[in-house]
C-alpha positions as CSV (number, residue, x, y, z in Angstrom):
1,M,0.0,-0.3,0.3
2,G,1.3,3.6,-1.1
3,T,0.6,7.2,-0.4
4,L,-0.4,9.7,-2.9
5,T,2.8,11.1,-2.6
6,E,4.0,7.9,-4.2
7,L,2.0,8.0,-7.9
8,P,4.0,7.2,-10.4
9,G,4.5,9.6,-13.3
10,S,1.5,9.2,-15.5
11,F,-1.9,7.3,-15.9
12,A,-3.6,6.8,-19.0
13,A,-7.2,8.9,-17.5
14,V,-8.4,9.6,-14.0
15,T,-12.1,7.9,-13.1
16,T,-14.6,8.0,-10.5
17,D,-16.6,5.6,-12.3
18,T,-15.7,1.9,-12.8
19,R,-18.2,1.8,-15.9
20,A,-15.8,4.5,-17.4
21,I,-12.0,2.5,-16.6
22,A,-9.2,2.9,-19.0
23,Q,-6.5,0.5,-19.2
24,D,-4.0,1.6,-16.7
25,G,-5.8,4.4,-15.5
26,L,-6.1,5.4,-11.7
27,F,-9.5,5.0,-9.8
28,I,-10.6,7.4,-7.3
29,A,-12.8,5.5,-4.5
30,L,-15.5,8.4,-3.9
31,K,-17.8,8.1,-0.9
32,G,-21.5,9.6,-1.3
33,D,-25.1,9.5,0.3
34,R,-26.1,6.8,-1.8
35,F,-22.9,5.0,-2.8
36,D,-19.3,4.4,-1.8
37,G,-16.7,3.7,-4.3
38,H,-14.5,1.7,-2.0
39,D,-16.9,-0.9,-2.9
40,F,-16.1,-0.9,-6.4
41,A,-12.3,-0.8,-6.1
42,S,-11.2,-4.0,-6.4
43,Q,-13.5,-4.4,-9.5
44,A,-11.9,-1.7,-10.8
45,L,-8.2,-3.2,-10.4
46,A,-10.0,-6.0,-12.2
47,Q,-10.9,-4.0,-15.3
48,G,-7.3,-2.9,-15.8
49,A,-7.0,0.0,-13.4
50,A,-3.3,0.4,-12.5
51,A,-4.0,1.6,-8.9
52,V,-7.1,3.0,-6.9
53,V,-7.4,5.4,-4.4
54,T,-8.7,5.0,-1.1
55,E,-9.3,6.2,2.8
56,R,-9.1,3.0,4.2
57,D,-6.8,0.3,3.5
58,L,-8.9,-2.6,1.7
59,G,-6.0,-5.0,1.5
60,L,-5.3,-4.6,-2.6
61,G,-1.2,-4.2,-1.7
62,E,0.9,-1.7,-3.3
63,R,-2.2,-1.0,-6.0
64,Q,-3.7,0.5,-3.4
65,L,-2.8,4.2,-2.4
66,L,-4.0,5.9,1.0
67,V,-5.3,9.2,1.5
68,A,-7.1,11.1,4.3
69,D,-10.0,12.3,1.8
70,T,-10.6,10.9,-1.5
71,H,-12.6,13.9,-2.5
72,R,-9.5,16.8,-1.6
73,A,-7.1,14.2,-3.5
74,L,-9.4,14.3,-6.6
75,L,-9.1,18.1,-6.4
76,K,-5.4,17.9,-5.7
77,L,-4.6,15.9,-8.8
78,A,-6.6,17.8,-11.0
79,G,-5.1,21.3,-10.0
80,Y,-1.6,19.6,-10.7
81,Y,-2.8,18.3,-14.0
82,R,-3.8,21.6,-15.0
83,S,-0.8,23.6,-14.0
84,L,0.9,21.8,-17.0
85,F,-1.1,23.5,-19.3
86,Q,0.0,27.2,-19.9
87,I,-3.6,28.3,-21.7
88,P,-6.3,30.8,-20.9
89,V,-8.8,29.4,-18.2
90,I,-12.0,31.3,-17.6
91,G,-13.8,30.9,-14.4
92,V,-17.7,31.5,-14.2
93,T,-20.2,31.2,-11.6
94,G,-23.3,33.2,-10.6
95,S,-26.5,32.5,-8.8
96,V,-28.2,32.2,-12.2
97,G,-27.5,32.1,-15.7
98,K,-23.7,30.7,-14.9
99,T,-24.3,27.6,-17.2
100,T,-25.3,29.9,-20.2
101,T,-23.1,32.2,-19.4
102,K,-20.1,29.2,-19.6
103,E,-21.7,28.3,-22.8
104,M,-21.5,31.9,-24.4
105,V,-18.2,32.1,-23.2
106,H,-17.3,28.8,-25.1
107,T,-19.0,30.0,-28.2
108,V,-16.8,33.2,-28.3
109,L,-13.6,31.6,-27.4
110,S,-14.1,29.1,-30.0
111,A,-14.1,31.7,-32.7
112,R,-10.2,31.8,-32.1
113,Y,-9.3,28.9,-29.9
114,N,-9.9,25.0,-29.4
115,T,-11.8,25.2,-25.9
116,L,-12.7,23.1,-23.1
117,K,-15.7,23.8,-21.2
118,N,-17.6,21.6,-18.6
119,E,-20.5,19.3,-20.3
120,G,-24.0,19.9,-18.8
121,N,-23.9,20.8,-15.2
122,L,-20.6,18.7,-14.3
123,N,-19.7,22.0,-12.1
124,N,-19.3,20.8,-8.6
125,E,-16.1,19.3,-6.9
126,I,-16.4,16.1,-8.5
127,G,-17.8,17.3,-12.4
128,V,-15.0,20.3,-12.0
129,P,-11.7,17.7,-11.5
130,L,-13.2,15.2,-13.7
131,T,-13.3,18.4,-16.8
132,L,-9.5,19.2,-16.0
133,F,-8.4,15.6,-16.7
134,R,-10.0,16.3,-19.6
135,L,-7.5,18.8,-21.3
136,E,-5.5,17.7,-24.3
137,K,-2.3,19.1,-26.0
138,T,-4.6,20.6,-28.8
139,H,-6.8,22.6,-26.2
140,E,-5.4,26.1,-26.4
141,A,-8.1,27.2,-23.9
142,A,-10.9,26.4,-20.9
143,V,-13.8,27.9,-19.3
144,I,-15.0,26.4,-16.2
145,E,-18.1,26.8,-14.6
146,M,-18.2,26.4,-10.9
147,G,-21.6,26.1,-9.1
148,M,-21.7,25.6,-5.0
149,S,-24.3,25.0,-2.1
150,G,-22.3,26.1,0.8
151,F,-19.3,28.2,1.8
152,G,-16.0,26.6,0.6
153,E,-16.7,24.9,-2.2
154,I,-15.7,27.0,-4.8
155,S,-12.6,28.1,-2.8
156,R,-11.7,24.4,-3.4
157,M,-12.6,24.1,-6.7
158,T,-11.0,27.2,-7.9
159,Q,-7.5,26.5,-6.4
160,A,-7.7,23.6,-8.8
161,V,-9.2,25.0,-11.7
162,R,-6.4,28.5,-11.3
163,P,-8.6,31.0,-13.5
164,D,-6.6,33.3,-15.2
165,A,-10.2,35.4,-15.4
166,A,-13.3,34.9,-13.5
167,I,-17.2,36.1,-14.2
168,I,-19.6,36.3,-11.2
169,S,-22.8,36.4,-13.2
170,N,-25.2,37.9,-10.5
171,I,-26.0,37.3,-6.8
172,G,-30.0,35.9,-6.4
173,V,-31.3,33.7,-3.8
174,S,-30.5,30.4,-4.9
175,H,-28.9,28.3,-1.7
176,I,-29.9,31.1,0.9
177,E,-30.8,28.0,2.6
178,K,-27.5,27.3,3.6
179,L,-26.0,30.9,3.1
180,G,-28.2,33.0,5.4
181,S,-28.2,35.8,3.1
182,Q,-27.4,37.4,-0.4
183,E,-24.4,38.9,1.4
184,G,-23.4,35.3,2.3
185,I,-23.9,34.4,-1.3
186,L,-21.7,36.8,-2.6
187,R,-19.1,36.1,0.0
188,A,-19.2,32.2,-1.4
189,K,-19.1,33.5,-5.1
190,L,-16.4,35.8,-4.4
191,E,-14.4,32.5,-3.0
192,I,-13.5,32.6,-6.9
193,L,-10.8,34.9,-6.2
194,D,-8.9,32.0,-4.1
195,G,-7.4,30.5,-6.9
196,M,-6.2,33.5,-9.0
197,A,-3.4,35.5,-9.7
198,P,-3.3,38.8,-7.6
199,T,-4.2,40.9,-10.6
200,A,-6.2,38.5,-12.7
201,P,-9.2,40.5,-14.0
202,L,-12.6,39.8,-12.4
203,F,-15.6,40.6,-14.6
204,L,-18.9,41.8,-12.7
205,N,-22.4,42.3,-13.7
206,G,-22.5,46.2,-12.9
207,D,-26.6,46.1,-12.7
208,D,-26.5,43.9,-9.9
209,P,-26.1,46.4,-6.6
210,L,-24.4,43.5,-4.6
211,L,-21.6,43.2,-7.4
212,A,-21.5,46.9,-7.9
213,A,-20.5,47.6,-4.6
214,V,-17.5,45.1,-4.9
215,R,-13.9,46.2,-4.7
216,P,-11.3,43.0,-5.0
217,G,-8.4,44.8,-4.0
218,A,-5.8,44.5,-6.6
219,H,-8.1,42.7,-9.2
220,P,-8.9,45.0,-12.0
221,V,-12.6,44.7,-12.4
222,T,-14.7,45.2,-16.0
223,F,-18.1,46.0,-15.6
224,Y,-20.5,45.2,-17.9
225,G,-24.5,45.7,-18.2
226,I,-27.4,47.6,-19.7
227,E,-28.4,50.2,-17.5
228,Q,-25.7,51.7,-15.3
229,D,-22.9,53.8,-16.9
230,R,-20.3,52.2,-14.9
231,C,-20.6,49.3,-17.5
232,S,-17.8,49.5,-19.9
233,V,-19.2,46.8,-21.9
234,R,-22.9,47.7,-22.3
235,A,-26.1,47.1,-24.5
236,L,-28.4,49.4,-25.7
237,H,-31.1,50.1,-27.5
238,L,-32.5,46.2,-26.9
239,A,-34.7,45.3,-29.3
240,S,-36.7,41.8,-28.4
241,E,-38.5,39.1,-31.0
242,D,-39.7,36.0,-30.1
243,A,-36.5,34.2,-31.1
244,G,-34.0,36.4,-30.2
245,T,-32.6,40.0,-29.0
246,D,-30.7,42.5,-31.2
247,F,-29.0,44.5,-29.4
248,A,-26.3,47.6,-30.0
249,L,-22.8,46.6,-28.2
250,Q,-20.7,49.6,-26.7
251,F,-17.1,48.6,-25.4
252,P,-13.8,50.5,-24.9
253,G,-12.6,51.2,-28.3
254,G,-15.6,50.4,-30.3
255,T,-19.2,49.8,-30.9
256,G,-21.2,47.6,-33.2
257,R,-24.3,45.5,-33.0
258,V,-25.4,41.5,-31.8
259,S,-28.4,39.4,-33.0
260,L,-28.6,36.8,-30.3
261,P,-30.8,33.9,-31.3
262,C,-32.5,33.4,-27.8
263,P,-34.6,35.9,-26.1
264,G,-34.7,37.9,-22.8
265,R,-32.8,40.1,-20.9
266,H,-31.1,37.9,-19.0
267,N,-29.2,36.8,-21.9
268,V,-28.2,40.0,-23.2
269,Y,-26.4,39.9,-19.5
270,N,-24.6,36.4,-20.4
271,A,-23.7,37.7,-23.7
272,L,-22.1,40.8,-22.5
273,A,-20.2,38.8,-20.0
274,A,-19.3,36.2,-22.7
275,F,-18.1,39.1,-25.2
276,A,-16.0,40.9,-22.4
277,V,-13.7,38.1,-21.4
278,G,-13.4,36.6,-25.2
279,V,-11.7,39.9,-25.7
280,F,-9.3,40.2,-22.9
281,A,-8.7,36.5,-23.8
282,G,-7.2,37.6,-27.4
283,V,-10.5,37.3,-29.5
284,E,-11.2,40.4,-31.9
285,P,-14.2,42.0,-31.0
286,Q,-16.1,41.6,-34.5
287,A,-15.0,38.2,-34.1
288,A,-16.6,37.9,-30.6
289,M,-20.2,39.5,-32.1
290,E,-20.2,37.1,-34.9
291,A,-19.7,34.5,-32.5
292,L,-22.4,35.2,-30.6
293,R,-24.9,35.7,-33.3
294,G,-24.7,31.9,-33.8
295,Y,-24.6,30.7,-30.1
296,V,-27.0,27.7,-29.5
297,P,-29.1,27.2,-26.4
298,A,-28.2,24.2,-24.6
299,G,-30.4,21.3,-22.8
300,M,-33.4,22.3,-21.4
301,R,-32.7,25.9,-20.8
302,Q,-35.2,28.0,-22.8
303,R,-35.3,26.0,-25.7
304,I,-38.5,27.6,-27.8
305,R,-39.8,25.1,-30.6
306,K,-43.3,25.6,-32.1
307,T,-45.5,22.7,-32.1
308,G,-49.1,22.2,-33.6
309,G,-49.2,26.1,-34.2
310,A,-48.5,26.8,-30.6
311,T,-44.9,28.1,-29.1
312,F,-43.5,26.3,-26.1
313,I,-40.7,28.0,-23.9
314,E,-39.0,24.8,-22.2
315,D,-37.1,26.1,-19.1
316,C,-37.3,22.8,-17.2
317,Y,-33.4,22.7,-16.3
318,N,-33.5,25.0,-13.1
319,A,-35.8,27.8,-11.3
320,S,-34.8,30.6,-8.7
321,P,-36.9,33.5,-8.1
322,D,-34.6,35.7,-10.8
323,S,-34.8,32.9,-13.4
324,V,-38.5,32.8,-13.0
325,A,-38.7,36.4,-13.4
326,A,-36.5,36.5,-16.2
327,A,-39.1,33.3,-18.3
328,L,-42.1,35.4,-17.4
329,A,-40.3,38.4,-19.1
330,V,-39.7,36.3,-22.5
331,L,-43.4,35.0,-22.2
332,A,-44.6,38.7,-21.7
333,E,-42.5,39.4,-24.8
334,M,-43.7,36.6,-27.0
335,K,-46.4,37.5,-29.6
336,A,-49.2,35.5,-28.6
337,A,-53.3,34.8,-28.6
338,R,-52.7,33.7,-25.4
339,R,-50.1,33.2,-22.7
340,I,-49.8,30.1,-20.6
341,A,-47.4,29.8,-17.8
342,V,-47.3,26.1,-16.3
343,L,-44.7,26.8,-12.7
344,G,-43.4,24.1,-10.6
345,D,-41.7,24.3,-7.4
346,M,-38.2,26.3,-6.7
347,L,-36.4,24.0,-4.5
348,E,-33.9,24.9,-1.8
349,L,-35.5,28.3,-0.9
350,G,-35.7,27.6,2.9
351,A,-37.2,30.6,4.8
352,V,-38.2,32.8,1.9
353,S,-39.6,30.2,-0.4
354,E,-43.2,31.2,0.3
355,A,-42.4,34.6,0.0
356,A,-40.7,33.8,-3.4
357,H,-43.4,31.5,-4.7
358,A,-46.1,34.3,-3.7
359,A,-43.8,36.9,-5.6
360,S,-43.8,34.9,-8.6
361,G,-47.4,34.5,-9.0
362,K,-48.1,38.0,-8.6
363,L,-45.4,38.9,-11.3
364,A,-47.3,36.2,-13.5
365,A,-50.6,38.0,-13.1
366,Q,-48.7,41.2,-13.7
367,C,-47.2,39.8,-16.8
368,G,-50.4,39.2,-18.9
369,V,-50.7,35.6,-18.5
370,S,-54.2,34.1,-19.5
371,I,-53.8,30.5,-17.6
372,L,-51.6,29.9,-15.0
373,M,-51.2,26.2,-14.2
374,T,-48.8,25.2,-10.9
375,Y,-47.4,21.9,-9.8
376,G,-45.8,21.2,-6.6
377,E,-46.7,21.7,-2.7
378,R,-44.8,25.0,-2.9
379,S,-46.4,26.4,-6.0
380,A,-49.4,26.4,-4.0
381,A,-48.4,29.8,-2.5
382,T,-47.7,31.0,-6.6
383,A,-51.7,30.4,-7.2
384,Q,-52.4,32.1,-4.6
385,A,-51.0,35.2,-5.0
386,A,-52.1,35.3,-8.7
387,Q,-55.5,35.0,-7.9
388,E,-55.4,37.8,-5.6
389,A,-53.3,40.0,-7.8
390,G,-56.2,39.5,-10.2
391,L,-55.3,36.4,-12.5
392,Q,-58.9,34.9,-13.4
393,D,-57.7,31.8,-14.7
394,V,-55.6,29.6,-12.1
395,R,-55.3,25.8,-12.0
396,V,-53.6,24.1,-9.5
397,Y,-51.9,20.4,-10.0
398,D,-50.2,17.7,-7.6
399,D,-50.4,15.1,-10.4
400,K,-48.1,15.7,-13.9
401,Q,-50.3,13.4,-16.4
402,Q,-53.8,15.5,-15.4
403,L,-51.7,18.8,-15.8
404,A,-50.6,17.3,-19.2
405,A,-54.1,16.0,-20.6
406,D,-55.6,19.2,-19.2
407,L,-53.4,21.6,-21.3
408,A,-53.0,19.3,-24.3
409,A,-56.8,20.0,-24.7
410,E,-56.9,23.6,-23.8
411,L,-54.3,24.5,-26.2
412,R,-54.7,26.3,-29.6
413,Q,-53.0,27.7,-32.2
414,G,-51.3,30.7,-31.7
415,D,-50.9,30.3,-28.0
416,A,-47.2,30.7,-26.1
417,V,-46.7,28.4,-23.2
418,L,-43.9,28.9,-20.6
419,F,-42.7,25.6,-18.8
420,K,-40.5,26.9,-15.8
421,A,-39.8,24.9,-12.6
422,S,-36.6,23.2,-10.5
423,R,-34.7,20.4,-11.9
424,G,-35.9,18.2,-9.4
425,M,-39.5,18.7,-10.0
426,K,-39.1,16.9,-13.6
427,L,-41.4,19.1,-15.3
428,E,-40.2,17.8,-18.8
429,D,-42.7,15.2,-18.0
430,V,-45.3,16.9,-18.8
431,I,-44.1,18.5,-22.1
432,F,-43.5,14.9,-23.3
433,A,-46.9,13.8,-22.3
434,V,-48.4,16.8,-23.8
435,D,-46.6,15.7,-27.1
436,A,-48.0,12.7,-26.9
437,A,-51.4,13.6,-26.7
438,I,-51.2,16.5,-29.7
439,G,-49.5,13.7,-31.8
440,G,-47.9,16.4,-34.1
441,K,-51.3,17.4,-35.4
442,D,-52.3,20.8,-35.8
443,L,-54.2,22.4,-32.8
444,P,-57.7,23.9,-33.2
445,V,-57.7,27.3,-33.9
């Protein structure tokens, strides 16, 4: 049995999953709430792993490397591996929009560089190091998203990532249950500085009041935004359409125009961050603007599509008060005969949950929603507040199949429908059921 300091010079790959064992790779046995990788260490060796990293002696001899904490070992090894690459690395965090911002940064950087990014939402203390292990000699840049649910997580990740620059998209109320306040959330997000050089730049949303007040020592700050004069990278004259947003872009040394192929003011902020950090990394401004015009939304994040003559806004990836407000704003801007909002519970809001759900209901009424359908126990507050704010047609559900059946029967050509809820609510099940009920046919007029 050895220790982590006795690792051989190289491994073919590093993995935490026996389903992805590489010949002569390194298997790190992680322990979670529902699994323990130590139970699979022998299997990993049998499948061809050169060694396993564990927290307890499993009697596996010299091919077992013992550490105090395999999670910390994973991050430490990833940090060492990242240090072998002298390429621009951009860190991204924030309460809302960080994944979309990461995707847009990747789009902009890819205009000049072969760029690595986290796949999907692999933005935690397992996903981030596994992303770093995907770096290859052909990569010329990387953008790494970092999420968190408590203090210390971003600090540990950023010390492995070592960003050359970082973006903080905004400070909302996601995870306020653990962090106590928005000020606590800001403090947790600013941990991204812990892995950065003292003079590495920070890109902040200057329209966010908490971020606007940040003065991070020697780190130069670039503010981007729409409203505030302090923003050196700024969007002006926004014009929204169903499929996108057009705006004038003002930046140090020039101006331009961007036609962003996704709707919503919140996506303009994401695009401004991507443009600003892309230019910092060496992408020509014109090339950055052209890249943003070709951006394609990923996953279940505000995917807009036509079906049977109706328009679906599918935004089931996650939900917070800020992202629900942004989604309702997109729905309000849609050209539609009727606007239907299907809203599910927002999770992990702690003591502010009831008030946040009620605020979303009130906002739905103010945004011109014709029909509100809610799903989930917490969303009862959404429905009640919407009714109190004057929305006449409010329907409450605790069964997805019934919700889907009623929505399919209700739909008409020209309707616009927003689907929005936290990931844990799996609201896409409703979308699949509605699609099956419609059967690809034209809806009634």
